[in-house]
N, C-alpha and C positions, 0 to 999 in steps of 0.2 A: 527494401531490405539491404542492410549493409552487414556483412559478416567480417569480423576483426579477429585476429590471432593475438593475444597478449601472453607474456609470462608473468609469473608471481612477482608481486611489486610494481608491474606497470599499469597505466591508467588510460583511461577514454574520458574525453571531456565531452560533454553534451550540452549544446547552447551556451557556452561559456559560463555555466554556473552550476553544472552538476559533474562532479568528477567520481567516476567509478574505477576502482582499484581492485585487481585480483590478489585476494590475499593468500590463498591456497587453493589445492585441489587435489583430487584423489580420482579414482577410477570412475567413481559414479556421481560425484559432487564438486561443484566450485563454489567456492566462498569468495564473495563480492563486498567491498566495503564502498558505501554512498557518501559523498560530502556533497550537501546541498544545504540551502536556506531552508529553516523551520517551516515556512510558509509552503514549500513543494512537497505535496504528497508523494512519497514513493512506497509502492505495495508491491506483494508477491501478486502474480498475476491470480491467483485463486483467491485472495483476499480482495483485491479490485473487483474481480467478476462478481463475488459476493454483496459488496457493496453496491455495484450497479444493479444488481437483481432486487435488492432490498430498496433501492430507490425507486424503482419502476414498479415494485409491487405496493408501495406506499405511496406513489404519486397522488392517487386520488384521495387517500385518507389526508395527506398533507394540505390538499387544497380545500378540505372540508373543515378541518381543524388545524390551524397554523399554531406551531409551537418553536419554540427556541433550540430544541433538541435535534440535534443532526443525526444523520444516518449511522455515521461512525458512534456516536455517542449510544445509539440505540443497540447495535450490533455489540458493543463491548460492556454494557452496564450489566450487573449482577441482578438477576429478577428478585423482586421482593419476596420476602419469606414470612409467614407467620407462624410463630411458634405456640404450638399448643400447651 
């Protein structure tokens, strides 16, 4: 683990391709800006955890019925509703 101190406007570079800049901070919140290629997924921890849990729970279903829909598609789609 690496712990760094940064001031507003200062950045950290990860693997020569991801730039993380401190935009602002308050007592209990830090606002970060990430600059990276669109092909690199950047998620909050709780979102990434939810994606991984969905992948694990759907692994058997995906093996039995292949689909082009990704886990992220499934998590973000709006459920179909039938109007009466």
